[in-house]
C-alpha positions, -999 to 999 in steps of 0.1 A, spaced: 222 72 563 253 81 573 245 84 614 229 48 611 254 28 593 286 38 624 253 31 651 253 -8 631 294 -8 633 312 8 656 283 7 686 270 40 703 276 46 738 237 41 746 238 7 735 273 0 753 257 7 786 223 -13 779 222 -41 806 209 -72 806 184 -62 831 170 -43 804 168 -70 781 150 -92 800 127 -63 811 120 -57 775 112 -93 763 145 -104 737 174 -118 747 205 -100 748 227 -95 714 259 -117 711 286 -109 698 283 -115 655 245 -113 665 229 -98 632 190 -101 642 175 -67 637 188 -36 667 162 -29 688 146 -3 673 137 -19 642 99 -16 638 82 -50 641 64 -73 625 28 -54 636 44 -18 622 55 -31 600 12 -36 579 -4 -18 566 -38 -8 589 -69 -24 578 -91 -4 565 -58 1 542 -56 -37 533 -94 -36 527 -91 -11 502 -61 -20 483 -79 -56 480 -114 -35 469 -94 -17 441 -77 -52 429 -116 -67 427 -135 -35 409 -133 -42 373 -146 -9 348 -172 -9 323 -175 8 297 -205 7 274 -206 32 231 -245 30 227 -257 59 202 -281 50 175 -269 28 140 -231 44 114 -223 66 148 -188 52 148 -195 26 178 -173 -3 165 -147 16 154 -150 38 189 -145 14 214 -116 -5 195 -94 20 197 -103 28 231 -97 -8 244 -65 -5 223 -51 27 238 -69 18 272 -52 -15 272 -89 -31 277 -106 -61 265 -127 -54 240 -167 -67 227 -186 -61 201 -226 -61 218 -236 -65 179 -222 -110 183 -246 -114 213 -274 -105 196 -294 -136 185 -303 -147 141 -338 -141 148 -322 -100 159 -299 -96 132 -320 -118 106 -350 -89 107 -326 -60 114 -310 -76 79 -349 -67 60 -347 -35 80 -379 -42 107 -366 -22 136 -362 -42 173 -388 -39 198 -385 -37 236 -388 -76 240 -365 -83 205 -337 -62 226 -347 -79 255 -326 -110 255 -305 -90 242 -295 -66 263 -299 -93 289 -269 -107 275 -249 -84 277 -256 -75 316 -244 -120 318 -212 -107 298 -204 -78 316 -202 -98 345 -190 -130 344 -155 -137 351 -129 -126 323 -109 -155 308 -73 -159 319 -49 -136 304 -74 -107 296 -81 -73 307 -109 -78 334 -115 -47 325 -143 -45 287 -147 -21 263 -184 -28 254 -203 -13 220 -243 -9 225 -269 6 212 -281 13 243 -306 33 231 -339 46 254 -328 49 295 -350 12 302 -322 -11 284 -292 8 295 -305 4 332 -304 -30 323 -265 -30 322 -269 -8 349 -285 -35 368 -252 -61 360 -232 -37 383 -258 -36 410 -259 -71 412 -221 -81 411 -210 -50 434 -176 -48 419 -182 -30 383 -180 6 378 -200 5 346 -201 37 324 -215 53 291 -202 72 262 -229 82 244 -219 93 206 -241 120 197 -246 129 160 -274 141 135 -297 118 116 -287 135 89 -250 125 89 -259 89 104 -278 82 76 -253 88 53 -230 73 69 -251 38 72 -257 38 33 -217 40 26 -207 15 45 -204 -25 34 -210 -52 48 -231 -47 73 -265 -53 89 -281 -27 98 -286 -7 65 -291 32 64 -331 24 71 -324 14 104 -314 54 114 -343 65 114 -360 39 130 -333 44 157 -340 82 161 -381 74 164 -368 55 195 -337 70 208 -342 85 244 -310 109 248 -297 108 287 -309 125 312 -293 154 339 -293 126 365 -277 101 340 -241 109 360 -225 81 345 -228 86 308 -204 112 286 -216 123 257 -196 132 229 -200 150 194 -193 122 167 -208 147 131 -168 155 131 -140 130 120 -139 104 133 -101 108 149 -117 138 167 -144 113 189 -121 89 193 -94 114 203 -121 130 231 -136 98 242 -101 81 250 -92 117 274 -123 123 288 -126 80 296 -91 85 315 -104 123 335 -134 103 345 -113 75 360 -92 92 368 -110 122 394 -130 84 405 -107 82 436 -70 78 413 -79 41 397 -72 49 362 -29 64 373 -29 27 395 -41 4 359 -9 21 347 
């Protein structure tokens, strides 16, 4: 830095000896006293610009959005864990149950399990929401709850990312024993899904297969704080390993 300042203020022998012909030959204007233009060794605009492929990478990162689905049977803690994750990650929280049609809610309130046909429209509504442009002022990255009991249901949600092209769809499966979740469902108040639904949901449950590499399985047969901590840490690790994109969000 010192040599640069001395060169600019006092000049150097090389700069003093540079002739007018040299400036003309290089396509520049001969400097005059008091000229504040950049010296001849300054990088030009092309040198300052990032390579086109790097610019494309930057624009692509800005467009990509994370969608984390917190899944599992009723009473596994989806909403509690999802809210904690959204707060910690500064993502937008979306309650999947809010997208059920009234007929589904009434059916579950009576203790009747939903069929594939019942869930079809609900899953499509969630898929539409994940691909929709987020409102101004909200994080474009989402944490959404959805039981997603079967692989087919998860595939419907994956289709949204495939169609949009800019979504990273991931799942956290909250796994617990049926007896534990039945007890929790019986203890909670004010939820339309009662303990009698736990049995039917376990009957329909298809745990994530080994080739579903976009799913993180987290045990819930323990204090909810431990579940939240593990889910948060593993999500951060996943996003960091995925080209360091989590670090870019900080």
